[in-house]
N, C-alpha and C positions, 0 to 999 in steps of 0.2 A: 356306412356300407361302402360308399365310394373309395374310401381310403383302403379299406381291406380288399377291394377288387382290384384297385390300381396295383397294390403290392403283389398281387398274384399274376395279373395279366401282363405286367410290364417286365416280368422275369424272362430270361433267356431259357428256352426249354423245348426245342424241337424234338421230334421222335428220335429215340435213342440217346439223347443227352438231356435227360430230365433232372439232373443232379440238383440244380439250384432250386428247382420247384420243390423237389422232395425235401431238401434240407429246410427251406422255409416252412414248409407244412410241419415238419417235426418240431420246430420251435413253437408252432401254435398249439399243438396237441399233446406234447409229451407229459404234461402235468395233469393231463386229464384222462389218460388211458392207463390200462393195467400192464400192457407191454406193447412194444412195436419192433419191427424188424424190416430190413430191406432184402428181398430175395435175389437171385442171381440174374434176373431179367431187369432188376431196377424198380420193381413194384414196392411201395411202402404199404405194409400190412400192419393195422394197429388193432387191438383187441380191448374191448370193454366187457368185462364179465357181468353176467346178470346179477340183479339184486335177488338173494335167495336162490332157490333151485331154478335152474333155467329151463324155460318152455320150448327150447330149441335153439338152432343156430341160425343167425341171420348175417347176411353180408350186404354191405352198401358199398357201391362201386362208382368211382369217377375217374376219368383218365387224366393224367397231369401233362401230357405232350401237346405240343402245338404243331401246325403245319410248317414246313420251312423248305429250304433249298440246300443241296450239297454241292461243292465244286467238283467237277469232273475233269476240267482242263483249264489250264492258264495259257492264253495265247501269247504270241510273241509281243504284241502291243499292250499286254498287261490286263487285257479284258478276261473276265472269268466266265466259262461256260458251265452251266449248271444242270442238275436233274432235281426232281422234287422228292421231298419227304412228305408223304401224304399227298393229297389232291390239291395241287396248286394251279389255279387258273391264270394264264397270261393275261387275260382281259381283265381280271380283277387286280393283278399284281404289277403290271407294268408300270414303271416310273413311279415307284415307291421306294423309299429307303429301307435298306436292310442292315443288320448289325451281326457281327460275328462274335463268338463266345469271348475272344480276346480284345473286343472293343472296336476292332475295325469296322468302318462304316462304308457302305456303298450304295449305289442306285441300280435297281433292277430296270434295264432299259430293253427296247425292242427294236430289231433291225428295220430300218426305215422301209426297205423293199417289200416287207410284208403286209398283207391285207389282213383284216380281222379274220376272214374266212380261213386263211391259211395258218393262222397264228397258233403255235404251240411253244412249249419251253425250249425247244431246240432253236427257235427263232429269237431267244432271249439271252441276254448276258448280263453281268454285274460289273459296273465301273466303280472301282475303289480309288480312282484317281492316279493309278500307277502309270508311269510312262512307258513301261516295257515289262517283259516277263521277270527279269531278276528283280526289279522293284516290288513287283506284285508278290513274288515269292517270299519277301521279307515280312509280309503282312499276313499272307494266307497260304494254306497248303491244299494239295488235292485231298478231298475227304473232309475238309472243314464245312461246317454247316452254319446257316445263317437264318434269321427270322426277321419279320417286318419290324420296323421301328414306329410306334404309334403310342401317343399318350392317351390313356383312358379318360374319358370326359363324361360329364352328366349334362343332359339337356332335356328339359321337359318331361322329367320323369323316366327318362331313358338313359342307359350307359352305352357308351360306344368305344371300341378299341379293338386292338388285336388279341388273338387268344382267349376270347370269351368261350370258345370251344376248346378246352372244356374246364377252364379255370374257375367259371362261375359255379361248375358242378362241385369242384374242390372246395370252393368257398362254402357251399351249402353243407357239406360233410364236415368241415372243420368247425362250423358254427354250431351244428348239431352236437358234435363231441363236447364242446365247451358249454353248451346250454342245457342239455338234457339232465334231469335228476337221476333217473334210473331207468333201466331196461329189464323187461321180463325175459329177454333172450341173451345169450352170449353173442355180442356184435362185432363182427370183423368189419372195419373201415378199410377199404382197399383203394389205393390211389394207383392206378396201372400206368404202365410204360407202353409206349409204341402202339397206342391204340390206332393212330392214323395210318399205321403201316399194315393193317389187317388184324387189329385186336390181339397183337401178339403177347402182350403182357398178361391179358386174361387168361390165356391158355395154361399158363403156369399158376397164376394166383388161384384159379378155380380149385386146384387140387389141394392147395394149402388151406383155403377156407372150408372146403367140405361142408357147404352150407345147406340148410334146408330150404332157406328162402333167400332170394337175392333181388334187390332192386338196384338197377343202374340209373345214375343221375347224370344226364348229358343234355345237349342242346337239341332242338329240332327246327327244320325249316318252317317258315310261315307262309301263309297264303295271302297276305294283306298288302301286298305292293303290287304295282302296275306291272303286268306282263309275266308274273311269275307262273309257276305250276299251280293248278288248282289244289287248295288245301283247305281244311277246315280251321287250321291253327292260326290264331291272331296273337299278335304282340300286345300284351296287356290283358289277354283273355283268361289268365291264371295258369295254374299248373297243368301240364299236358300229360295225361295218363296214357301211357303206351299200350295200344292194342296190338299193334303189328309193325314191324319194319322189315328190311330185306334179309335180317338174320334171325327173326324170332317172331312167333306168335306168342304173345304173353300168356303165362298161366292164368286161367280164369280166376283162381284163388286170389292171386295178387291183384288184378284188376277189379275184382268185386270188393276186395277189402279196401283198396284205395279210393273208390267211388264211395262206398259207404262211409268211410272216414271223412271225405270231403264234404259229404251231404250233412252228416251229423254235426260237424264242426264248423258249418258255413264257411268252407274254404273254396275260393273260386277255382274251378277247374274246366278242362276241356278234354276232348278225346282225340288221341293222335294215331294216325296211320301214316308212317313214313316210307315213301316208296322208292326213295333214291339213296338210302343210307343205311347203316345198322349201328349198333353199340355194343358194348361188351356183354350185354345181358344174354345175348344169344350164345355166346361161348359158355357161360356159366350154366345155361339150361341143359347143354348136351355133353358137358365134360363129365368124366368119371361116370358115376351112375346116374347123372342128372339131377335137377332140382327145379323147384318152382321158382320161376324168373319172371321178371317184368321191368317196367322202368317208369321213371317220372322225368319229364323233359322241360327245359326252359326254352320257350319260343325265342328264336334268334334270326333276326333279318340279315342278310347278306353274308350268310356263313362261308367260311373259308375266304374271307377278304380281310384286309387290314382294318376294316371300319365295322365290324360285326356290332350288332345293336340288340340289347336286351333290355326289358322292362324291370324296373326295380320292384314293382309290386308283384310280378311274376315270380322273382326270386323269393319273395317272401312267401307266397303261396306255395311254392315248392318246399321250402324248409318248414312251413307249418305242417303240410300234409306228411311230409316224411317224418317228422317229429311225432305227430299224433299217432301215425300208424305203427311205428317201431316202439314207441313207449307204451302203447296200448295193448289191446287184446284182439285186435281185428284178425290176426292170423294164428292165434292160439288154439 
C-alpha cells in the first residue's frame, strides 16, 4: 500500500494542473474499464459497465488536485510573491520546501517582522536561490504554480506526507476498479480537477455522469489531537460515513445503505459531520435534476499541511465498505 500511495502523493498536481496525476491514474485503470475520457475541465471519467442488465447509474468521485501556490510577482531581489491555490495556511506552510513543475525548488519563508497573529500569505515569499529578478525569471514565470516537497512515510500504522487530500481517495477508487469482479450498476469513476478551488471540476462532471447514486471519497478532519476542534472522528476509527458537511446533507438512502453494509460485513466505521469544509458530493446532489449523494471519508490529521497523516487500516475500511456497497444490492 505504501508504494502505491507514495506514487500518487508525491506527484506534482496543484489545482488546475492535475495532468501528471491524471496520466498516472490512466496507466493504473485503462485495462480494467470499458472506456475513459478527459473532459474540458481536466476531469478523468472512466466507465465500468454492469454485469448483465444495469440496476442504475452509480458515480464514485475523488479529486486529484492538491493545494499549492501560484507566483504573482517576482521582486527585484529574486524573491517570489505568491497567492494560494486552495486553502494554504502560512502557519502550516512556512519554512517548507516547494517544487515547481519544471523541477525548480524553493523555500517558502516568512517575513521576520510579522507575528503569528498578523501572518497571511501576503507576508510570505518563496526563495529559489536567485540573486535578482533576471536570474529568477530564468527559472519561473508569473503564473507558475508550486506544491510542497515531502516524501510519504509509514510509521506505526500511519502514513504521512503531502497531498493525502485527496490522493488517498484516488487510491481507493483505483484499487476498487482493479479488484472488483462485477457491478450490478453502470459505474462512473470520476477523478475531479480543481476541487480545492471550489469543487469546480465536479460542476461539469456531474452533468456527464448523470448518476442516480453518487458517493464522494475524500478526507475529513479528526478530533483526536490536542487543541483541535471538537469532533467524533478519530484516526484509526474506521471509515467515516458522511452525515453532513458545509455543502451537503447526505441522502438518507446512501447513509443507511453504508451503515447497513458496514454492520453486515463487520467493517469498522464512524459517523462524520464536518463543520468546516465540503466535498464534491454536494455539487452532484444539486446539479441537473439532482441525485442521491453522500460520502465516505478517510480520517486525516493535519489536513492542508505538508505532513497530513492517515491510518492504513482506515484506508482498508473505506475500500472494503465502498466495494461491498457498490458490488452488492444495498441500493438496488
